[in-house]
C-alpha positions as CSV (number, residue, x, y, z in Angstrom):
1,M,97.5,128.8,107.0
2,L,99.4,125.7,108.2
3,K,98.5,124.2,111.6
4,K,100.5,121.7,113.8
5,I,98.5,119.0,115.6
6,E,100.3,117.6,118.5
7,C,98.7,114.8,120.3
8,Y,99.4,112.4,123.2
9,I,97.6,109.0,122.9
10,Q,97.7,105.6,124.3
11,P,100.3,103.4,122.5
12,S,97.6,100.7,121.8
13,K,95.6,103.3,119.8
14,L,98.5,104.2,117.4
15,E,97.8,101.9,114.5
16,S,94.1,102.7,114.2
17,V,94.8,106.4,114.4
18,K,97.7,106.2,112.0
19,N,95.6,104.3,109.4
20,A,92.6,106.5,109.5
21,L,94.7,109.7,109.3
22,I,96.5,108.4,106.2
23,E,93.2,107.4,104.7
24,A,91.9,111.0,105.4
25,G,94.8,112.4,103.3
26,V,97.5,113.2,106.0
27,E,100.8,113.1,104.1
28,G,103.2,113.0,107.0
29,I,103.2,112.0,110.6
30,S,106.1,112.1,113.2
31,K,105.8,109.6,116.2
32,S,107.7,109.6,119.4
33,D,107.5,107.3,122.4
34,V,107.2,109.4,125.4
35,E,106.4,109.2,129.2
36,G,104.3,111.7,131.1
37,F,101.6,112.4,133.7
38,G,98.6,114.6,133.9
39,K,96.3,115.8,136.7
40,Q,96.3,112.4,138.4
41,R,100.0,112.2,138.6
42,G,100.2,109.0,136.7
43,Y,97.9,107.0,138.9
44,K,95.1,105.1,137.2
45,N,91.5,104.6,138.3
46,G,91.3,102.5,141.6
47,E,95.1,103.2,142.6
48,T,95.7,105.3,145.7
49,P,97.9,108.2,144.8
50,N,100.8,109.2,147.0
51,K,103.3,111.9,146.8
52,D,105.4,110.0,144.2
53,V,104.6,110.9,140.6
54,K,104.4,108.0,138.1
55,F,105.4,108.6,134.4
56,L,103.1,106.6,132.1
57,P,104.0,105.5,128.5
58,K,102.3,107.7,125.8
59,T,102.7,108.0,122.0
60,K,103.2,111.5,120.8
61,L,102.1,112.3,117.2
62,E,103.1,115.6,115.4
63,I,101.2,116.4,112.2
64,V,101.3,119.6,110.1
65,V,98.3,120.1,107.8
66,E,96.5,122.9,106.0
67,E,93.9,124.7,108.2
68,E,91.0,123.4,106.2
69,I,91.4,119.8,107.4
70,V,92.3,120.5,111.0
71,D,88.7,119.8,112.3
72,S,88.5,116.5,110.5
73,V,92.0,115.4,111.6
74,T,91.4,116.2,115.2
75,S,88.0,114.5,115.1
76,I,89.6,111.3,113.8
77,I,92.2,111.4,116.6
78,V,89.6,111.9,119.3
79,K,87.2,109.3,118.0
80,L,89.8,106.6,117.7
81,A,92.0,107.4,120.6
82,K,89.1,107.7,123.1
83,T,89.1,105.2,125.9
84,G,86.6,106.6,128.2
85,K,89.2,106.5,131.0
86,I,91.5,109.1,132.6
87,G,94.8,109.2,130.7
88,A,93.4,108.7,127.2
89,G,95.3,111.6,125.9
90,K,95.3,115.2,124.7
91,V,95.2,117.0,121.4
92,F,96.8,120.4,120.8
93,V,96.5,122.6,117.7
94,L,99.2,125.3,117.1
95,P,99.8,127.9,114.3
96,V,102.9,127.1,112.0
97,E,104.4,130.2,110.6
98,D,106.2,128.4,107.7
99,A,107.5,125.1,106.5
100,I,110.5,124.6,104.3
101,R,111.4,121.4,102.5
102,V,115.2,121.1,102.9
103,R,115.8,119.2,99.7
104,T,114.2,121.8,97.4
105,S,113.9,124.9,99.5
106,E,110.1,124.9,98.7
107,A,108.3,126.9,101.4
108,G,104.7,127.1,102.7
109,R,102.0,124.6,101.7
110,S,104.0,123.3,98.8
111,A,106.6,122.0,101.3
112,L,104.0,119.6,102.7
113,S,103.1,117.8,99.5
């Protein structure tokens, strides 16, 4: 079965995470620059939150892999994206029903390689 790993990390962590994932055999990654907030409404440690919400910059990565390597991929992301501070990010793992390569119409796992 295929799984989609969607994660939000600090932009400063992108290069190390990307390089480690490629080294681990990940064959494709999509990246988006996004803004968002979590439980703290965008306020960092030491700041006094008020009723205004602050959007903070994040990097979103989307990766589709075979189920067998999900644990190793998510471990790499968590290990390298960890900052020890609030706002370090989140990782989500979702099922993928199918994947289709547009150029060749290959479907399933063969569409990934």
